[in-house]
TORPA-4810 file (N, C-alpha, C, O; in nm, 3 decimals):
<nodes>
NODE_1_-1.767_-1.115_-1.338_-1.818_-1.037_-1.182_-1.802_-1.096_-1.056_-1.700_-1.098_-0.987_M
NODE_2_-1.972_-1.168_-1.018_-1.934_-1.270_-0.911_-1.903_-1.383_-1.020_-1.895_-1.391_-1.143_F
NODE_3_-1.884_-1.503_-0.859_-1.832_-1.622_-0.930_-1.959_-1.685_-0.931_-2.061_-1.641_-0.878_A
NODE_4_-1.948_-1.783_-0.989_-2.099_-1.835_-1.011_-2.050_-2.049_-0.970_-1.941_-2.099_-1.000_M
NODE_5_-2.143_-2.109_-0.916_-2.128_-2.252_-0.903_-2.195_-2.289_-1.019_-2.224_-2.219_-1.116_N
NODE_6_-2.224_-2.456_-0.990_-2.268_-2.506_-1.146_-2.375_-2.429_-1.191_-2.395_-2.355_-1.287_K
NODE_7_-2.478_-2.493_-1.035_-2.616_-2.458_-1.070_-2.656_-2.280_-1.064_-2.754_-2.214_-1.029_K
NODE_8_-2.561_-2.259_-1.103_-2.599_-2.072_-1.144_-2.651_-1.987_-1.039_-2.749_-1.912_-1.035_G
NODE_9_-2.529_-2.027_-0.926_-2.578_-1.964_-0.774_-2.460_-1.847_-0.755_-2.388_-1.828_-0.853_Q
NODE_10_-2.438_-1.775_-0.647_-2.338_-1.692_-0.636_-2.341_-1.744_-0.493_-2.435_-1.756_-0.414_V
NODE_11_-2.175_-1.781_-0.480_-2.160_-1.800_-0.351_-2.098_-1.674_-0.268_-2.040_-1.576_-0.315_G
NODE_12_-2.128_-1.704_-0.128_-2.101_-1.653_-0.004_-1.959_-1.544_-0.045_-1.944_-1.423_-0.027_V
NODE_13_-1.877_-1.638_-0.103_-1.760_-1.627_-0.153_-1.712_-1.467_-0.249_-1.630_-1.376_-0.240_G
NODE_14_-1.837_-1.517_-0.349_-1.841_-1.376_-0.409_-1.861_-1.251_-0.399_-1.833_-1.167_-0.485_A
NODE_15_-1.936_-1.221_-0.242_-1.944_-1.148_-0.196_-1.844_-0.983_-0.165_-1.755_-1.005_-0.082_V
NODE_16_-1.844_-0.855_-0.207_-1.702_-0.797_-0.216_-1.698_-0.770_-0.019_-1.778_-0.779_0.075_P
NODE_17_-1.522_-0.726_-0.045_-1.497_-0.689_0.091_-1.556_-0.610_0.200_-1.563_-0.622_0.322_G
NODE_18_-1.604_-0.506_0.095_-1.660_-0.410_0.156_-1.745_-0.427_0.215_-1.741_-0.402_0.335_F
NODE_19_-1.872_-0.486_0.147_-1.990_-0.557_0.189_-1.973_-0.632_0.377_-2.037_-0.617_0.481_V
NODE_20_-1.852_-0.712_0.335_-1.857_-0.762_0.460_-1.815_-0.631_0.617_-1.859_-0.619_0.732_W
NODE_21_-1.689_-0.544_0.519_-1.671_-0.498_0.637_-1.772_-0.419_0.680_-1.797_-0.416_0.800_A
NODE_22_-1.828_-0.362_0.612_-1.996_-0.274_0.653_-2.091_-0.377_0.745_-2.146_-0.349_0.851_L
NODE_23_-2.093_-0.486_0.683_-2.182_-0.550_0.854_-2.091_-0.559_0.970_-2.122_-0.523_1.083_V
NODE_24_-1.983_-0.606_0.938_-1.920_-0.628_1.064_-1.918_-0.518_1.189_-1.940_-0.527_1.309_Q
NODE_25_-1.881_-0.412_1.102_-1.887_-0.235_1.159_-2.058_-0.229_1.225_-2.098_-0.196_1.337_V
NODE_26_-2.109_-0.260_1.144_-2.246_-0.275_1.209_-2.325_-0.358_1.307_-2.417_-0.319_1.378_G
NODE_27_-2.263_-0.504_1.298_-2.292_-0.550_1.450_-2.166_-0.566_1.516_-2.162_-0.679_1.565_I
NODE_28_-2.036_-0.485_1.543_-2.006_-0.433_1.636_-2.098_-0.320_1.729_-2.157_-0.330_1.837_F
NODE_29_-2.078_-0.197_1.625_-2.170_-0.100_1.651_-2.291_-0.142_1.770_-2.313_-0.076_1.871_V
NODE_30_-2.366_-0.277_1.728_-2.493_-0.282_1.762_-2.447_-0.308_1.873_-2.457_-0.221_1.960_G
NODE_31_-2.381_-0.441_1.905_-2.354_-0.518_2.052_-2.280_-0.395_2.128_-2.318_-0.387_2.245_I
NODE_32_-2.210_-0.324_2.101_-2.124_-0.199_2.171_-2.224_-0.148_2.254_-2.211_-0.124_2.374_G
NODE_33_-2.362_-0.124_2.163_-2.506_-0.026_2.208_-2.561_-0.125_2.320_-2.627_-0.097_2.420_L
NODE_34_-2.534_-0.205_2.291_-2.652_-0.287_2.410_-2.552_-0.347_2.513_-2.593_-0.404_2.614_L
NODE_35_-2.402_-0.330_2.480_-2.359_-0.400_2.629_-2.335_-0.212_2.677_-2.243_-0.200_2.758_I
NODE_36_-2.364_-0.154_2.660_-2.305_0.040_2.732_-2.447_0.025_2.736_-2.446_0.038_2.858_L
NODE_37_-2.557_0.010_2.712_-2.725_0.053_2.759_-2.744_-0.073_2.874_-2.830_-0.055_2.961_A
NODE_38_-2.661_-0.206_2.877_-2.696_-0.303_3.010_-2.574_-0.233_3.152_-2.586_-0.253_3.273_K
NODE_39_-2.463_-0.150_3.082_-2.410_-0.133_3.210_-2.450_-0.024_3.261_-2.428_-0.005_3.380_F
NODE_40_-2.525_0.082_3.177_-2.585_0.181_3.252_-2.708_0.183_3.311_-2.741_0.283_3.374_R
NODE_41_-2.789_0.078_3.301_-2.899_0.014_3.376_-2.858_-0.032_3.485_-2.936_-0.039_3.580_D
NODE_42_-2.727_-0.073_3.496_-2.639_-0.143_3.608_-2.632_-0.023_3.739_-2.702_-0.017_3.840_T
NODE_43_-2.551_0.042_3.705_-2.469_0.143_3.723_-2.546_0.198_3.829_-2.663_0.208_3.791_S
NODE_44_-2.528_0.244_3.965_-2.599_0.386_4.035_-2.502_0.516_4.052_-2.508_0.621_4.116_S
NODE_45_-2.406_0.453_3.960_-2.291_0.627_3.961_-2.351_0.722_3.893_-2.441_0.701_3.811_N
NODE_46_-2.301_0.838_3.923_-2.413_0.966_3.808_-2.320_0.981_3.743_-2.344_1.024_3.630_A
NODE_47_-2.150_0.951_3.781_-2.034_1.001_3.679_-2.055_0.873_3.557_-2.073_0.901_3.439_T
NODE_48_-2.050_0.759_3.597_-2.030_0.653_3.534_-2.220_0.659_3.433_-2.259_0.564_3.365_V
NODE_49_-2.268_0.735_3.444_-2.425_0.691_3.380_-2.383_0.795_3.277_-2.375_0.757_3.160_N
NODE_50_-2.357_0.907_3.305_-2.333_1.011_3.217_-2.186_0.977_3.123_-2.174_0.950_3.004_T
NODE_51_-2.133_0.983_3.178_-2.004_0.907_3.053_-2.048_0.820_2.931_-2.021_0.835_2.812_S
NODE_52_-2.135_0.708_3.007_-2.241_0.612_2.946_-2.267_0.606_2.785_-2.228_0.566_2.675_I
NODE_53_-2.413_0.716_2.899_-2.479_0.863_2.791_-2.419_0.953_2.675_-2.493_0.983_2.581_D
NODE_54_-2.265_1.005_2.679_-2.208_1.062_2.621_-2.143_0.989_2.514_-2.128_1.044_2.405_T
NODE_55_-2.098_0.854_2.536_-2.044_0.766_2.462_-2.124_0.692_2.348_-2.087_0.649_2.239_T
NODE_56_-2.268_0.693_2.421_-2.352_0.620_2.366_-2.422_0.744_2.244_-2.453_0.708_2.130_I
NODE_57_-2.432_0.847_2.279_-2.442_0.929_2.189_-2.364_0.959_2.076_-2.404_0.991_1.964_G
NODE_58_-2.251_0.945_2.113_-2.181_0.977_1.990_-2.131_0.858_1.916_-2.036_0.863_1.838_A
NODE_59_-2.206_0.739_1.945_-2.163_0.617_1.881_-2.312_0.588_1.762_-2.327_0.524_1.658_V
NODE_60_-2.412_0.685_1.858_-2.523_0.672_1.799_-2.583_0.693_1.615_-2.680_0.659_1.547_D
NODE_61_-2.430_0.787_1.596_-2.478_0.876_1.489_-2.385_0.754_1.354_-2.416_0.760_1.235_D
NODE_62_-2.279_0.658_1.403_-2.254_0.572_1.288_-2.374_0.486_1.177_-2.358_0.471_1.056_I
NODE_63_-2.460_0.452_1.236_-2.566_0.357_1.200_-2.583_0.454_1.105_-2.543_0.413_0.996_P
NODE_64_-2.629_0.574_1.102_-2.667_0.677_0.986_-2.572_0.680_0.887_-2.597_0.674_0.767_T
NODE_65_-2.461_0.691_0.939_-2.337_0.728_0.819_-2.306_0.587_0.750_-2.243_0.576_0.645_W
NODE_66_-2.367_0.461_0.835_-2.353_0.363_0.775_-2.411_0.307_0.617_-2.374_0.233_0.525_L
NODE_67_-2.558_0.419_0.663_-2.639_0.414_0.533_-2.616_0.505_0.460_-2.664_0.475_0.351_A
NODE_68_-2.559_0.622_0.454_-2.530_0.636_0.342_-2.399_0.648_0.313_-2.378_0.751_0.248_I
NODE_69_-2.287_0.574_0.338_-2.174_0.540_0.309_-2.249_0.354_0.180_-2.218_0.337_0.062_L
NODE_70_-2.301_0.302_0.228_-2.399_0.211_0.147_-2.450_0.256_0.011_-2.434_0.224_-0.107_V
NODE_71_-2.512_0.336_0.072_-2.560_0.430_-0.106_-2.459_0.498_-0.151_-2.455_0.463_-0.269_V
NODE_72_-2.366_0.580_-0.131_-2.270_0.624_-0.209_-2.180_0.505_-0.242_-2.142_0.520_-0.358_M
NODE_73_-2.132_0.396_-0.190_-2.109_0.276_-0.281_-2.180_0.234_-0.373_-2.132_0.239_-0.486_I
NODE_74_-2.289_0.189_-0.357_-2.394_0.134_-0.433_-2.391_0.236_-0.602_-2.410_0.199_-0.718_M
NODE_75_-2.362_0.360_-0.548_-2.376_0.501_-0.676_-2.272_0.489_-0.752_-2.304_0.526_-0.865_A
NODE_76_-2.120_0.444_-0.746_-2.055_0.445_-0.775_-2.004_0.378_-0.838_-1.918_0.404_-0.922_G
NODE_77_-2.103_0.162_-0.774_-2.081_0.144_-0.892_-2.199_0.134_-0.999_-2.169_0.090_-1.110_I
NODE_78_-2.308_0.166_-0.977_-2.374_0.235_-1.099_-2.296_0.333_-1.154_-2.347_0.375_-1.258_V
NODE_79_-2.242_0.361_-1.140_-2.183_0.540_-1.232_-2.040_0.421_-1.280_-1.988_0.472_-1.379_V
NODE_80_-1.980_0.313_-1.250_-1.861_0.276_-1.289_-1.956_0.153_-1.391_-1.963_0.188_-1.508_S
NODE_81_-1.995_0.079_-1.374_-2.087_0.077_-1.483_-2.158_0.093_-1.571_-2.199_0.002_-1.642_L
NODE_82_-2.187_0.215_-1.582_-2.191_0.309_-1.754_-2.098_0.320_-1.785_-2.071_0.308_-1.905_I
NODE_83_-1.996_0.350_-1.686_-1.868_0.419_-1.781_-1.845_0.283_-1.895_-1.847_0.296_-2.017_Q
NODE_84_-1.817_0.127_-1.806_-1.823_0.030_-1.846_-1.891_-0.009_-1.995_-1.848_-0.033_-2.108_I
NODE_85_-2.015_-0.004_-1.934_-2.131_-0.020_-2.110_-2.049_0.077_-2.224_-1.999_0.064_-2.336_F
NODE_86_-2.064_0.169_-2.135_-2.048_0.354_-2.272_-1.924_0.310_-2.345_-1.948_0.295_-2.465_R
NODE_87_-1.759_0.276_-2.303_-1.700_0.240_-2.387_-1.702_0.113_-2.456_-1.593_0.075_-2.500_S
NODE_88_-1.808_0.036_-2.476_-1.790_-0.096_-2.583_-1.808_-0.043_-2.713_-1.800_-0.116_-2.812_R
</nodes>
């Protein structure tokens, strides 16, 4: 399943691609939210602030969905492992 080195440790290269994708999306969303918050704090234009607040509100749901996605992926892995062991 995971490639181990001679010491029995799992290397970073053994982490599945979907895990890296989730980490990258989480970092991207976090940095984006921080940048938008800084723009809102420095802007004095009401229209710009309203637009930024709307964008932050829309993007703010993504971390919740990431957690649900991780749980669903883990459940899929568990189900597939159970099926593998049952077929033996």
